[in-house]
C-alpha positions in Angstrom: -3.2 -21.9 2.5 -3.2 -18.1 3.2 -5.6 -16.4 0.9 -5.9 -13.0 2.4 -2.7 -11.0 2.8 -2.3 -7.6 4.4 0.7 -5.5 3.5 1.4 -2.6 5.7 3.3 0.2 3.9 2.9 1.0 0.2 6.5 2.0 -0.5 8.6 0.2 -3.0 8.6 -3.1 -1.1 4.9 -3.0 -0.3 4.0 -2.2 -3.9 6.2 -5.1 -5.2 4.7 -7.5 -2.6 1.1 -6.5 -3.4 1.8 -7.0 -7.1 3.5 -10.3 -6.6 0.8 -11.6 -4.2 -2.1 -10.4 -6.5 -0.4 -12.2 -9.5 -0.2 -15.3 -7.3 -3.9 -15.2 -6.7 -4.0 -13.8 -3.2 -6.5 -11.2 -2.0 -4.4 -8.2 -0.9 -5.2 -5.4 1.5 -2.5 -2.7 0.9 -2.3 -0.1 3.7 -0.4 3.1 4.0 -1.0 6.2 6.2 0.2 8.4 3.3 -2.5 8.9 0.7 0.2 9.7 -2.0 1.8 6.3 -1.4 -1.5 4.5 -1.9 -2.3 6.5 -5.0 1.1 5.7 -6.5 0.6 2.0 -5.7 -2.8 2.0 -7.2 -1.5 3.5 -10.4 1.4 1.1 -10.6 -0.8 -2.0 -9.9 -3.4 -0.8 -12.4 -0.7 -0.6 -15.1 0.8 -4.0 -14.2 -2.4 -6.0 -13.5 -5.0 -4.3 -15.7 -8.4 -3.5 -14.5 -9.6 -7.1 -14.5 -7.1 -8.2 -11.9 -7.1 -5.0 -9.8 -10.0 -6.2 -7.7 -7.6 -8.6 -6.1 -6.1 -5.6 -4.3 -7.9 -3.2 -1.9 -6.2 0.0 -1.0 -7.0 1.0 2.6 -5.9 3.8 4.9 -6.1 2.1 8.3 -4.3 -0.9 9.8 -7.5 -2.1 11.3 -9.2 -2.4 8.0 -6.1 -4.0 6.4 -5.8 -6.8 8.9 -9.4 -7.5 9.7 -9.5 -10.8 7.6 -5.8 -11.4 7.1 -4.3 -14.8 7.3 -0.8 -13.2 6.9 0.4 -9.7 7.5 3.7 -8.4 6.2 4.9 -5.1 7.4 7.0 -2.9 5.3 8.0 -0.3 7.9 11.6 0.8 8.3 14.0 -1.8 9.8 14.4 0.1 13.1 13.5 -1.2 16.5 11.0 1.5 17.4 9.2 1.2 14.1 9.0 -2.6 14.3 7.9 -2.6 17.9 5.2 -0.1 17.2 3.8 -1.9 14.2 3.8 -5.3 15.9 2.1 -3.8 18.9 -0.7 -2.4 16.6 -1.0 -5.6 14.6 -1.1 -7.8 17.7 -4.1 -5.8 19.0 -6.0 -5.5 15.7 -5.5 -8.7 13.8 -7.5 -11.9 14.4 -5.8 -14.5 16.6 -5.1 -16.8 13.7 -3.1 -14.1 11.8 0.6 -14.7 11.2 3.1 -11.8 11.2 6.1 -11.6 8.9 8.5 -8.7 9.3 11.4 -8.0 6.9 14.5 -7.3 9.0 18.2 -7.9 8.5 19.3 -6.3 11.8 16.8 -7.1 14.5 16.2 -10.4 16.4 12.8 -11.9 15.5 12.9 -13.6 19.0 13.1 -10.2 20.7 10.4 -8.7 18.4 8.1 -11.8 18.8 8.4 -11.7 22.5 6.8 -8.3 22.5 3.5 -9.8 21.2 0.9 -12.0 22.6 1.5 -14.5 19.8 5.3 -15.1 19.5 4.5 -18.5 17.9 3.0 -16.6 14.9 5.9 -14.3 14.2 8.6 -14.9 11.6 11.4 -12.7 10.0 12.0 -12.2 6.3 15.8 -11.8 6.3 16.2 -10.0 3.0 16.8 -6.4 1.9 13.9 -4.9 0.1 15.8 -4.5 -3.1 17.0 -8.1 -3.1 13.4 -9.3 -2.8 12.1 -7.5 -5.8 15.1 -8.4 -7.9 15.3 -12.0 -6.9 12.0 -13.5 -7.7 12.6 -17.2 -8.3 15.5 -17.4 -6.0 15.9 -18.3 -2.3 14.3 -16.3 0.5 15.8 -16.6 3.9 13.3 -16.7 6.8 14.2 -16.6 10.5 12.3 -18.5 13.1 12.5 -18.9 16.9 12.2 -21.9 19.2 8.6 -20.7 19.7 7.6 -20.4 16.1 4.7 -22.8 15.5 5.0 -25.4 12.7 1.7 -24.0 11.2 3.3 -20.6 11.0 6.3 -22.0 9.1 4.0 -23.9 6.8 1.8 -20.9 6.0 4.8 -18.6 5.3 6.5 -21.3 3.2 3.4 -21.8 1.0 3.1 -18.0 0.6 6.6 -17.6 -0.7 6.5 -20.7 -2.9 3.4 -19.3 -4.6 5.3 -16.2 -5.3 8.0 -18.3 -6.9 10.6 -18.3 -4.2 12.4 -21.2 -2.5 12.1 -20.6 1.3 15.1 -21.4 3.5 14.7 -21.3 7.2 17.2 -20.7 9.9 17.0 -20.1 13.7 17.3 -16.5 14.9 20.9 -15.8 15.8 19.9 -13.6 18.7 18.1 -16.5 20.3 21.0 -18.9 19.8 23.4 -16.7 21.8 21.3 -16.8 24.9 
């Protein structure tokens, strides 16, 4: 069971994920390079969680600090090839070997992104728009896998989303099917 979650990016999606994960009992490391984003997230989470539950969330300013003990990392960077490649490259080098990467993308192939890491078996795509995630708690969440995605990766990500109240649905990456 993943217990330590790193969320990279404290924008609207990152804040919502940090709040949902903390409410589900996960220890969360929320990272953003912009201090204003972290401050805004801290204020929001303090209001929503109260001071007693806020220790479930640490607000950090470096990726290295965020992923140091993470079982699962979810990046909340823009859904653009350059941004995704850069963040996966950094995560791949800084996170422990056991860490699973989940990246929200509706446009990019998880097979292509995963193949740019040393751990393609630990990469999975969250195929949902940010607004849909925050507004659809309790609904289905579409997750994309590749032929190389490990069963342990699928199981860990499935347990995470179930604890958040979603029903995970898995499909093969379309980019990989066309090859």
